[in-house]
Every structure is written in structure tokens, then in C-alpha cells.
C-alpha positions in Angstrom: -24.6 4.9 26.1 -23.6 4.5 22.5 -22.6 1.4 20.5 -19.1 1.9 18.9 -19.9 -0.2 15.9 -23.2 1.5 15.1 -21.5 4.9 15.6 -18.8 4.1 13.0 -21.3 2.7 10.5 -23.5 5.8 10.9 -20.6 8.3 10.2 -19.2 6.3 7.3 -22.5 5.5 5.5 -22.3 8.7 3.4 -18.6 8.8 3.0 -16.0 6.8 1.1 -15.2 3.2 1.9 -13.0 2.5 4.9 -9.4 1.9 3.7 -7.8 1.0 7.1 -8.2 1.8 10.8 -6.5 1.7 14.2 -8.8 2.2 17.2 -8.2 1.6 20.9 -10.6 1.5 23.8 -9.0 3.6 26.5 -5.8 5.6 26.1 -2.8 3.5 25.1 0.5 5.3 24.6 2.5 2.1 24.7 2.1 1.4 21.0 1.1 -2.2 22.0 -0.8 -3.3 18.8 -2.4 -6.2 20.7 -4.5 -3.6 22.6 -5.9 -2.1 19.4 -8.6 -3.0 16.9 -6.8 -2.9 13.6 -8.1 -3.1 10.0 -5.4 -3.4 7.5 -5.2 -2.0 3.9 -6.6 -4.4 1.3 -8.7 -6.1 3.9 -11.3 -8.7 2.8 -15.0 -8.3 3.5 -14.6 -11.0 6.2 -11.8 -9.0 7.9 -13.9 -5.9 7.8 -16.8 -7.7 9.4 -14.5 -9.0 12.1 -13.2 -5.5 12.7 -16.8 -4.2 13.0 -17.7 -7.0 15.4 -14.7 -6.0 17.6 -16.4 -2.6 17.9 -19.7 -4.1 19.0 -19.8 -2.7 22.5 -21.5 0.1 24.4 -19.5 3.0 25.8 -20.4 6.4 27.4 -19.8 9.1 24.8 -21.1 11.8 27.2 -19.4 13.8 29.9 -16.4 12.1 31.5 -13.1 10.8 30.1 -12.6 9.9 26.5 -13.0 6.1 25.9 -12.2 5.6 22.2 -9.0 6.8 20.4 -7.8 6.2 16.9 -8.0 7.0 13.2 -10.0 5.6 10.3 -8.6 6.3 6.9 -11.0 6.4 4.0 -10.5 5.5 0.3 -11.1 9.0 -0.9 -8.1 10.4 1.0 -10.1 11.8 3.9 -9.9 10.4 7.5 -11.8 10.3 10.8 -10.2 10.9 14.1 -11.5 10.8 17.6 -12.2 14.1 19.3 -13.1 15.0 22.8 -14.4 18.4 23.8 -15.7 19.4 27.2 -16.1 15.8 28.2 -18.1 14.6 25.2 -16.4 12.6 22.3 -17.2 11.9 18.7 -15.6 11.1 15.3 -14.4 14.1 13.3 -14.2 13.9 9.5 -11.1 15.6 8.0 -10.8 16.8 4.4 -7.4 18.0 3.1 -7.7 21.8 2.6 -7.2 23.3 -0.9 -3.6 24.4 -1.5 -3.5 28.2 -1.7 -2.3 29.8 -4.9 0.8 31.2 -3.1 2.0 27.6 -2.5 1.5 26.5 -6.2 
């Protein structure tokens, strides 16, 4: 079992500050925002702490179905997305690739 809040804090401790986020527990394709944990752009420290507290739960990140979905945007232009592979899930950090010279 893994704590969702601690997992997010661990992966973001050496990266840029969280700009905004949208995370859901369980798959939600209805776009029902009431089922998501949302952190808006220009959030206050209090809103950030409330968001983190909403993630303070244990989930099974091991083999089985994916339990967390979403994206966390960071201030430096990179982002985190949920990834599942072979029954195990984690956050994946994405960095915009360099633009090749033929596109310049």
C-alpha cells in the first residue's frame, strides 16, 4: 500500500513547484469535476494544503487495476502523468523534447 499524498510529495520534492493538478481516484470518463481533486492555477498555500490533504489516503500501487488517474502541471513547463504498466502504476515526469534543427 502507498499513500497518494506522500507519493506526490516525494516525486515533486526535487522538481519545480506544482502549478495546477487534476487527479481522480478510479477511472472517470464522465468529466464530472466533482469526482476529481483539483488544484487551480494561482492557488494559495492553504488551497495547496487542502489539495494535498485530499490525497491523504492509501491505495494499492502494485499489481491490479490502476487506481489513480490525472495530470500535475509544474511551474517549469514539465508535467507528471499517471502511468500503468503490467499492473503496477506510478507518476511519470515528462519534459518537452528539444526541437530538432529541421523544424527550426
